[in-house]
N, C-alpha and C positions, 0 to 999 in steps of 0.2 A: 536449529529447526526454526522455521518461520510459519506462523499460523495466522490466518485471517480471523480476527476476533469479531469484527463487525464489517458489514459492507452495505453500500447503497448504490443503486444504479438508477439514474433518471433518464428516461428516453424522450428526447425532444422530437426525434424522427425515428422511424423504424430502421433497424440495422438489417439489411436484406442481402448483404454480400460479405465477402471476406473483409475483415476490418483490421485496423491498427489502433493501438492505444498509446497515447503520449502522456506521460506523467509530468507533473510539475516538479521541479527539483525541490528537495527539502531544504529549508533554511539552515544555514550553518549552525545556528544555536540549537536547533532541534536535533540535528545530527550529532552535535557534540554532547548534548544531554543524553541521547540514546546510548552513545558509547560509554559515558560515565555510568549510567544505570546498568548497562550490560556488564561492565567490569565489577561494579559493586554488588549487585544483586543477582546477576546471572540472567536477567531478562530486561527487555526494554520494549516500549510501546510507542508507536508513532502512526500518524495518519498520512496516507498517500492519496492524492487526487489525480485523476486522469481524464482526458478527453478521448472519445472514441469516434473514429472517422472511417468511412469506407476506404479500402486500400486505394491509394493514388488520388484521394480527394482531400479537401481541406475543411469541408462543412462538418461541424460537430453534430453528431447524431445522438450521442448519449454522453453522460458524465458519470464517472465512477468515483466513489469515495470509500476508502477501506481503512480500518484500523488494523495494523499488523503488529503482532507480538513476536519478537525475536528471543529465542531461548538458547542460552549457552549449553552446549552438550555436556559440559562438566557438572552442571547442576542437575540434569535429568528432567525430562518433561513433566513427570508427575509432581515434582516439588515446585516447579516454576509456575504452572497454571493453576 
């Protein structure tokens, strides 16, 4: 299960049409730590950042930042959160 624990969207320009979001790749050390924590504790937390553009355009209209929590199904969501 994946849960968005926190999120923030900053709009530099209005989003008035269909849009696309492009996330920045997670650093290798962040991803490795997430896998380690998921294996050890059954949950991991990391931040994803993304730019939002109108479909077919390149101008960034909004920026998204979200903290995601991944919970192993073997631990059960009520114990992990």
